[in-house]
N, C-alpha and C positions, 0 to 999 in steps of 0.2 A: 517391539509393543505388542501384548496381548489385548484382541476389542474389548472393548466393557461398555453397558450400555447406553454409555455418555459420547464415547468417539465410534467413530467409522477410521478401521486401519485398510488403507490402499496400498495395494505391490506388486511393485513389477520386473521382475529379475530382481538387483539387486537395490534395488531403490524401493523408500518405503513411507509411506507420507501419515501421519496421523491426525484426524480433523475431525474438532470438536463443536458441531452445527449451532448448537445451542449457547458456543460461549459467542455470538457474534460471523458465526460463520469461520471461527479462526481453525487455523492449522496449527497445530502443538508442535508438532517438529518432520523435517523433512532428510532422511541418513541414507547415508548410500553405506552398504555391508560390502565389504572385501574379505579377498583372508587377507590383511596383516590389522583385518578390524572393520571399526564407524565410524563412518566418519560424521561430521552432522557438516548440512548445508545449509542449514536455517539454522540459527539459537535453541537451542531445545528448552521446551517449558520443562520446569523443575516435575519431576513424575507425580508428587504430591498436591500439584497446584493447575496438573490436566484437568480441564473441565472445572475448576472450581473454581481460578481467579478467573481475575479479566481479559477480557480480549488482550489487553500491552503487556500482559503478562506470555505470551500467546507468542510464537515467533511470527504468524501473518497475520492479517487482518485486511478486510473491503475495508474502501471506504464511498459511505453512500448516500447522501445525493448529490454529498460536496466534499471536497479532502480541505487536510487543514483546518485554520483557525477564520474564524466569521465574529469581526469585528465586535463588543458588546452581547456578541446575538442577534442584529440588530442591520435590515438593510431593507434596501424596495426594488419590488422588480413589476415595474412599471408603473401601476397606478396606485399598487399596496403594499401599504409597511411591515414587513414584518419583525414578530420579536420571538426567537429562540430562546427558551430554556439552557443559563450555562450545565454543561454536562460533565466537566470533568475539577475536580475540588483541585481549586487553587490557581485554576486559570480564570482571569478576565474574559477571555471569549468562549465563544462557543465553537465545539472543534469535533470534525471527521465524520462529521454527519448522525445516522441515526441506529447505520446497520449494527455495528462494532456494540455495539452495548442490547440488541436484541435479538434471540431465539431468530435461527435459518430451521427451514423446510427441509428435510432426504427430499425430492424425487424421484429421485435415479440415483441408482448405484449398482457393480459392477465389480469386481477385485482390484478392478487399474482404472476406474469411474464415477466421478461419485459428483450430482449437480444439484447443487442446492436455490432455495429461492425466502427471501424474504418480500414480504406485502404490508406497504407503508398508509397508513387511512391519516385523509387528509388530519389535524390539530396543529399544532401550532409554525407545525411544516404544511404552508395550506393548500398541499395536492396531493391527489392520490398516485401510489406509482407502484410498480412491479421492479425488483430485481433478481437476478439469475446469474449465481456463480459456479460454472464447469468446472472440477480439476480434473485431469487428466495422466497419469504418469505412463512419462514414455521410458525407454532403454534408459535414457541417459535426461533427465526433463522431469520436471514439474511442468504443466500447461494448463494457466487460470482463465476462463472467457468469462469477461463481464459483462452483463447487461442489462441496462436499466431502460425503462417503458413508461411512459408517462401515459397511467392508466385515468389519470382524469378528464375532463371536460376544457381545462384552460390550457397555456403553453404554459410549462415549472423550465426555469433553471436548473438544468444539469448539468452532473461529473460525478467524475468519480477515478477510485486508483486503489494503489494497494502500501500496503506498509509492511515489511519485512524488514523479521530484524537479522543479519547475517553476524556467523562469529566474526570475532577482529583476532585468533590466535597476534603475538608480534611479528613487525613486518608485512604483515597484511599492506596490499595496494589496490588502492582502487582508481579503474579507469576509464572514463565516460569525456565525451564531446560536447559542452556543452557553449553557448555564445554572449552570457550572463550571469550575474545574479544579483540579486536583492540584498542588500544590507538590511538589519531589523533594527526596528524599538524597542529599550526595555522589553514590551508585552509578548516581541517576537513578530510584529506586525511589518508588513515589506515601507520602510523609510527612502530609500535608495536605490534607482538600477544602477552596475556602475559596472566597468568589464570586469572580470575574473579576476582576483589577483592572483599572483604570484605565489602564494602557498595554496591557491583552490586549484590550479590548472592542474585538473585531471583531465585533460585529455593526453598529458605527456604519463600521466599516472605519475600516482600522488601517495607517499605512505604512513599508514593514518595512524601510525604509534601515537603521536602527538599534536595532530589535527582536530581540532574541536569544531565545529557548528553543527547552527541548526538552522538551516536557508532554503531556499528555492530557490533555482537553479532554470535559466530558461533555452531556449535552441536547443533542447537536447534533442539529437538525431537516436533515438530508442535505444542506446544500447549502453550498456554497463558493465565492466568485467571486474571481479574481485576476485587478486589474486595471494593464494598461500605459501608463497616459496618452501617454507619449511615443512608444511604439509605433502607439495609435489602439486596441488590441483588448484583448480578454480574453479568457480560458477560466475557463468556465463546471462544473464540478464538482458532478455532481449523482447520489444514491445512493438504490435504491430496495433495503427488504431488508431486514437486523437491525442495520445499521450506524447507531449509537447513539451510537456516540465519535466524537472526532479528536483526532488527538498532531501535533504541531504541533512541527515539528523547522526551527528557522533557525538557523546557527549562526554565529558570530562571522567573518567577515571572508570570507567565501560568496555564490557571485552567482545561487545557486539559496535555498529553500525548496522545503520536506515538509508535502505539506493530504495527511498518510494514514486514511481510510477507514474506519473498523476497527471487531469490532463487539463488542467488551470494554475494559475498564478494563487496563494494564500491570500485572503478576503478576496477575492474576484465575485464576488455578490456585491463587494462596495466600489466594483471603482471598473463595469466595462467600458470605460473610455479606454483604459489600458489597450496596445491594437493588439498583442497577445493575451489579454485576459482569460482565455481558454472557455471557460462557461459559456454554455452551450445555449440559448431558449425551447423546449424537447414539447413540439406540436401535442395536442395529443393525441394519440399513440404513435406519435415518433416514442426509437429506439436505438436508440446509443451503444455502440460494442466495440470490447478490444480485450486483444490480445495481452498476458504476457508469460512470458518463459521464462524458469528457468533449468538454465544447461548445465551440468558438468561434466569435467574433462583435466586429462591428469596434463601434466605440465610435460 
């Protein structure tokens, strides 16, 4: 894809990534160019939507300083009551933090590497923080390093994640080791933690054709594999750092699946009593860092 003023194109060998800093620091596409054609490793953004549509229409975006939903946009942290604005039409909860709705600034760039930054000044989220996203292409992978720094003067609840959309052609198999799942209520908040049901035993590999879910899984071992038998290829997602939770979103009738490495459970800001809630109290000057790699290989 040719570079435009609103995109940054990264290349390394046969891999190409198109990034839209102004659209929530989103990745618009990740493609492998081979002699047999181009393979989309992330769901590509329609050309007329690149840099124009929102982050959820792009291929991948960061979740900062929390992932998924906060019930009604309200929570308490210490003695402070926080009320966040609802930020997605039709959703009764605040979702995915702030950074996906704001432009990121290009701090450094090279042919195969890009460093983006976002800085938040205290508002309804009453803490200052800075986030950095460093994207690097290698011969067979995209690596994303996320950093979150509390730049304020008081402790801040902290978490993050990535929200990638991966292609789901017929026969797609998802493999991941998890030890439990949160069943949800009608508004997709966690209601009950249960052992993984038979149809969602991703440790054994699940064919995703008829799998419909939007749930948070616990005890993730930080590795997931999406296999495309008809394409003769797979994507291996590996995480380092505080990513102990995995959100899997497979909506009915869509040709994609989201496999989201995150640091905490949904609505964790209201559930600090849960043993593996995952939200960390970040002291002033404290830093949270994690790395996610999307590696492609032939079958």
